[in-house]
C-alpha positions as CSV (number, residue, x, y, z in Angstrom):
1,M,168.2,-194.0,-26.5
2,N,170.3,-193.1,-29.5
3,K,170.9,-196.3,-31.4
4,P,167.3,-197.3,-32.2
5,T,166.1,-193.8,-33.0
6,F,166.7,-194.2,-36.7
7,L,164.2,-197.0,-36.8
8,F,161.5,-194.6,-35.6
9,F,162.2,-192.2,-38.5
10,F,162.4,-195.2,-40.9
11,F,158.9,-196.2,-39.9
12,I,157.6,-192.7,-40.3
13,C,159.1,-192.4,-43.8
14,F,157.6,-195.8,-44.7
15,Y,154.2,-194.5,-43.6
16,V,154.5,-191.3,-45.7
17,V,155.3,-193.3,-48.8
18,S,152.4,-195.6,-48.1
19,V,150.0,-192.7,-47.8
20,A,151.4,-191.1,-51.0
21,Q,150.8,-194.3,-52.9
22,D,147.2,-194.5,-51.8
23,Y,146.4,-190.9,-52.7
24,I,144.2,-190.5,-55.8
25,P,143.2,-187.1,-57.1
26,V,139.4,-186.7,-57.4
27,K,137.5,-184.1,-59.4
28,I,134.3,-183.0,-57.7
29,V,131.4,-182.3,-60.1
30,P,129.6,-179.1,-58.9
31,A,126.2,-180.7,-59.1
32,E,127.3,-183.5,-56.7
33,I,127.9,-180.9,-54.0
34,F,124.2,-180.2,-53.7
35,R,123.0,-183.8,-54.1
36,T,120.9,-185.1,-51.3
37,V,122.5,-188.0,-49.5
38,K,120.1,-190.8,-48.6
39,K,120.9,-193.2,-45.7
40,D,121.2,-196.8,-46.8
41,P,118.1,-198.6,-45.4
42,N,120.2,-201.7,-44.7
43,D,122.6,-199.7,-42.5
44,T,120.8,-200.3,-39.2
45,A,123.6,-202.0,-37.2
46,V,125.1,-199.8,-34.6
47,W,128.0,-202.1,-34.0
48,T,129.8,-204.5,-36.4
49,W,132.0,-207.4,-35.2
50,K,134.8,-208.8,-37.2
51,R,137.0,-211.7,-36.0
52,G,139.8,-213.7,-37.5
53,G,143.5,-214.4,-37.5
54,L,146.4,-216.5,-38.7
55,A,148.0,-219.8,-37.7
56,N,151.4,-220.6,-38.9
57,L,153.8,-223.6,-38.3
58,N,157.2,-224.0,-39.7
59,V,159.4,-227.2,-39.4
60,A,163.0,-227.8,-40.5
61,Q,164.9,-231.1,-40.0
62,G,168.4,-232.3,-40.8
63,S,170.4,-235.5,-40.4
64,L,173.9,-236.7,-41.1
65,S,175.5,-240.1,-41.3
66,N,179.2,-240.7,-41.8
67,W,179.5,-237.1,-42.8
68,A,183.3,-236.3,-43.2
69,A,182.8,-232.6,-42.8
70,G,181.3,-233.0,-39.4
71,G,178.1,-231.6,-37.8
72,D,175.2,-232.7,-35.7
73,N,173.9,-236.1,-36.6
74,F,170.3,-234.9,-36.1
75,S,168.6,-231.6,-35.7
76,I,165.0,-230.4,-35.8
77,A,163.5,-226.9,-35.4
78,A,159.9,-225.8,-35.2
79,T,158.5,-222.3,-35.0
80,S,154.8,-221.3,-34.6
81,Y,152.9,-218.1,-34.8
82,V,149.2,-217.6,-33.9
83,N,147.3,-214.4,-34.2
84,Y,143.6,-213.8,-33.2
85,F,141.8,-210.5,-33.5
86,L,138.4,-209.3,-32.5
87,L,137.2,-205.9,-33.8
88,N,134.1,-203.9,-32.9
89,K,133.2,-200.9,-35.0
90,G,130.3,-198.5,-34.8
91,P,129.5,-195.0,-36.1
92,K,131.6,-193.2,-33.5
93,H,133.3,-196.1,-31.6
94,K,136.1,-198.5,-32.4
95,W,137.4,-201.3,-30.2
96,D,140.4,-203.4,-31.3
97,N,141.5,-206.6,-29.6
98,S,144.3,-208.9,-30.6
99,V,146.4,-211.8,-29.2
100,D,149.7,-212.8,-30.6
101,F,151.6,-216.0,-29.6
102,N,155.1,-217.0,-30.8
103,F,156.9,-220.2,-29.9
104,G,160.0,-221.8,-31.3
105,F,161.9,-225.0,-30.4
106,I,165.1,-226.5,-31.5
107,K,166.7,-229.9,-30.8
108,T,170.2,-231.1,-31.8
109,T,172.4,-234.0,-31.0
110,S,175.1,-231.9,-29.3
111,L,173.0,-229.1,-27.7
112,G,169.8,-231.0,-26.7
113,S,166.5,-229.2,-26.5
114,R,166.2,-225.4,-26.3
115,K,163.6,-222.8,-27.1
116,N,164.4,-220.0,-29.5
117,D,161.2,-218.0,-29.4
118,D,158.5,-217.5,-26.7
119,R,156.1,-214.5,-26.6
120,L,152.6,-213.7,-25.6
121,D,151.2,-210.2,-26.5
122,V,147.6,-209.2,-25.6
123,L,146.3,-205.8,-26.8
124,S,143.0,-204.0,-26.3
125,K,142.4,-200.5,-27.5
126,Y,139.1,-198.6,-27.4
127,G,138.5,-195.2,-29.1
128,Y,135.7,-192.6,-29.5
129,S,135.8,-190.6,-32.7
130,L,136.4,-186.8,-32.3
131,D,135.9,-185.9,-36.0
132,S,133.5,-186.6,-38.8
133,N,136.0,-188.6,-40.8
134,N,136.8,-191.1,-38.0
135,K,140.5,-190.5,-38.1
136,I,141.1,-189.1,-34.6
137,F,140.0,-191.0,-31.6
138,L,140.1,-190.3,-27.9
139,S,141.4,-193.7,-26.8
140,A,142.4,-195.9,-23.9
141,L,144.9,-198.8,-24.3
142,F,145.7,-202.0,-22.4
143,N,148.7,-204.0,-23.4
144,F,150.3,-207.1,-21.7
145,R,153.4,-209.0,-22.7
146,T,155.1,-212.0,-21.2
147,Q,156.2,-215.6,-22.1
148,F,155.1,-219.1,-21.1
149,F,158.3,-221.2,-20.5
150,D,161.7,-220.9,-18.8
151,G,164.4,-219.0,-20.7
152,L,168.0,-219.9,-20.1
153,T,171.3,-218.2,-20.8
154,Y,173.8,-220.9,-21.8
155,I,177.5,-220.8,-21.0
156,G,178.9,-224.1,-22.5
157,D,176.5,-226.9,-21.7
158,S,175.0,-225.3,-18.5
159,G,172.1,-223.0,-18.6
160,T,171.2,-220.2,-16.1
161,L,167.5,-219.2,-15.6
162,N,166.9,-215.6,-16.7
163,S,163.2,-215.5,-17.5
164,T,160.0,-217.5,-17.1
165,L,156.2,-217.0,-17.0
166,L,155.4,-213.5,-15.7
167,S,159.2,-212.9,-15.3
168,P,159.3,-210.5,-16.9
169,G,155.7,-209.4,-17.6
170,Y,154.9,-205.9,-18.9
171,L,151.5,-204.2,-18.3
172,F,150.7,-200.9,-20.0
173,L,147.6,-198.8,-19.2
174,A,147.5,-195.6,-21.3
175,A,145.1,-192.8,-22.2
176,G,145.6,-190.6,-25.2
177,F,144.8,-190.0,-28.8
178,D,144.7,-192.5,-31.7
179,Y,145.3,-191.2,-35.2
180,K,144.3,-193.3,-38.2
181,P,145.1,-191.5,-41.4
182,V,144.4,-194.5,-43.6
183,K,142.9,-197.9,-43.0
184,N,146.0,-199.9,-42.3
185,I,148.0,-197.5,-40.1
186,S,147.4,-196.2,-36.6
187,L,149.5,-193.9,-34.4
188,F,148.6,-193.9,-30.7
189,L,150.1,-191.1,-28.5
190,S,149.7,-191.0,-24.7
191,P,151.2,-188.3,-22.4
192,L,150.0,-190.3,-19.4
193,T,150.9,-194.0,-19.3
194,E,151.6,-196.4,-16.4
195,R,153.9,-199.3,-17.1
196,M,154.2,-202.1,-14.5
197,T,157.1,-204.5,-14.8
198,I,156.5,-207.9,-13.1
199,V,159.1,-210.4,-11.9
200,A,156.8,-213.0,-10.3
201,S,159.4,-215.8,-10.0
202,N,160.9,-216.3,-6.5
203,R,164.1,-217.5,-8.2
204,L,164.6,-214.3,-10.1
205,A,163.2,-211.6,-7.8
206,P,166.2,-211.6,-5.4
207,K,168.5,-210.9,-8.3
208,G,167.0,-207.5,-9.1
209,V,166.4,-208.1,-12.9
210,Y,164.5,-206.2,-15.5
211,G,164.6,-203.0,-13.5
212,V,162.7,-204.4,-10.6
213,P,164.5,-203.8,-7.3
214,A,166.0,-206.9,-5.7
215,G,163.5,-208.6,-3.4
216,S,160.5,-206.9,-5.1
217,H,158.1,-208.5,-7.6
218,T,156.9,-205.3,-9.4
219,I,157.8,-201.8,-10.2
220,N,155.5,-199.0,-11.5
221,Q,156.6,-196.3,-13.9
222,V,154.7,-193.3,-15.2
223,G,155.7,-191.7,-18.5
224,A,154.8,-191.1,-22.1
225,F,154.0,-193.8,-24.6
226,A,153.7,-194.0,-28.4
227,S,152.6,-197.0,-30.5
228,I,152.7,-197.3,-34.3
229,N,150.9,-200.1,-36.0
230,F,150.9,-201.2,-39.6
231,H,149.2,-204.2,-41.2
232,S,148.7,-204.5,-44.9
233,P,149.6,-206.3,-48.1
234,V,152.7,-204.7,-49.6
235,F,153.0,-206.8,-52.7
236,K,151.0,-209.6,-54.3
237,N,150.8,-212.5,-51.8
238,V,153.0,-210.6,-49.4
239,T,151.7,-209.2,-46.1
240,Y,153.6,-207.0,-43.7
241,K,152.7,-206.5,-40.0
242,A,154.7,-204.2,-37.8
243,K,154.3,-202.7,-34.3
244,M,156.6,-200.2,-32.6
245,D,156.2,-199.2,-29.0
246,L,158.1,-196.3,-27.4
247,F,158.1,-195.5,-23.7
248,T,159.9,-193.0,-21.6
249,D,159.8,-192.9,-17.8
250,Y,159.3,-189.3,-16.5
251,G,160.9,-190.2,-13.2
252,N,164.1,-192.0,-14.4
253,K,166.2,-190.8,-17.3
254,P,163.4,-189.6,-19.5
255,Q,165.9,-189.0,-22.4
256,N,166.4,-192.8,-22.6
257,V,163.5,-194.2,-24.7
258,D,162.6,-197.9,-24.4
259,M,161.7,-199.5,-27.7
260,Y,159.8,-202.7,-28.7
261,F,159.7,-203.2,-32.5
262,T,158.3,-206.3,-34.0
263,N,158.0,-207.1,-37.7
264,F,156.3,-210.0,-39.4
265,L,156.3,-210.8,-43.2
266,N,154.2,-213.5,-44.6
267,F,154.9,-214.7,-48.2
268,K,151.9,-216.7,-49.4
269,I,152.9,-219.7,-51.7
270,N,149.5,-221.3,-52.0
271,K,146.3,-221.7,-49.9
272,F,148.1,-223.5,-47.1
273,L,151.8,-223.0,-47.6
274,S,153.8,-219.8,-46.9
275,A,157.2,-218.5,-46.0
276,T,157.6,-216.2,-43.0
277,Y,160.2,-213.8,-41.6
278,N,160.1,-212.4,-38.1
279,L,162.4,-209.6,-36.8
280,D,162.2,-208.3,-33.3
281,L,164.3,-205.4,-31.9
282,I,164.1,-204.4,-28.3
283,Y,165.9,-201.7,-26.3
284,D,165.1,-201.4,-22.6
285,D,167.4,-199.2,-20.5
286,D,166.5,-201.1,-17.4
287,V,167.6,-204.5,-18.8
288,K,171.3,-205.2,-18.3
289,L,172.8,-207.7,-20.7
290,F,175.2,-210.3,-19.5
291,G,178.5,-210.1,-21.3
292,K,178.4,-206.4,-22.2
293,E,180.8,-203.9,-20.5
294,N,179.5,-203.3,-17.0
295,N,176.5,-205.4,-17.8
296,S,175.0,-202.4,-19.7
297,P,171.8,-202.3,-21.7
298,G,172.0,-202.8,-25.5
299,L,169.9,-203.4,-28.6
300,Q,168.4,-206.9,-28.5
301,L,167.7,-208.5,-31.9
302,K,165.9,-211.7,-32.8
303,S,165.5,-213.0,-36.4
304,L,163.6,-216.1,-37.6
305,I,162.8,-217.3,-41.1
306,G,160.9,-220.4,-42.1
307,I,158.6,-222.1,-44.6
308,G,155.6,-224.3,-43.7
309,F,151.8,-224.5,-43.0
310,S,149.7,-221.3,-42.9
311,M,146.0,-220.9,-42.4
312,P,144.3,-217.5,-42.2
313,F,140.7,-217.3,-41.0
314,S,138.2,-214.5,-40.6
315,M,134.5,-213.9,-40.0
316,V,132.2,-210.8,-40.0
317,A,129.0,-210.7,-38.0
318,N,126.5,-208.0,-37.1
């Protein structure tokens, strides 16, 4: 994969800048070196649980009446984003779990009702620390992605089914190392990863879509996997969350790297109002795009912006 490669280096550069900004020179007083460190008597919990998330709903509506310039008489669009995380942390262990759900809907007088976003992403990652600073972990990762509703490709007014629940579905099982240089960044590298692509629909399986052979419902691939995650405030009242997954199949064109890159910006206006921007970029060498020359693969891009209701929530318990 050549086109999306620059995004990977952009993300690495962004990380280097972030680390540089967080670096603070510290002078060590010689006497402090020999000071006896006493354990906090209140630090008795082996594991600490933290849970929370974010719920966001954006709505836009427009209407026209006797409008000379033309346009749809009525339109309404709604987009939603829900994130829930459950973290478990101990002296040598770390277990991160998260669920992300996106759904968007648009209705106009001329086009009728259509969805413009639909994604479910479940992630679970467990790690055992290999160093005293808890920056390098021996880790195992589970990741599952799919959607809930039918996705149609429209030519004029007619739509052709090209996706639905578990069609496609992507299941990743990976073992490797997780590097966490600072609190808000993690880099997971796995030389041994199994990716299962699922096409459960009997309407789509005969077509041989998403790299699954025609007539089959699944295909298994073994390769290398990397996942970069960043989640942190970047400015006052602005939070940025990003995830980039890279996968290469050892058995089929390993030089072509599949990419899944999602970005979410949340601009907080007040306690319950915020503006959001979501940008997803996907490159999958097994996904042939209708309309491109020879139905070849290409960089897929989705961009959504909105303003509406936002409610973060979190809780810590021992």
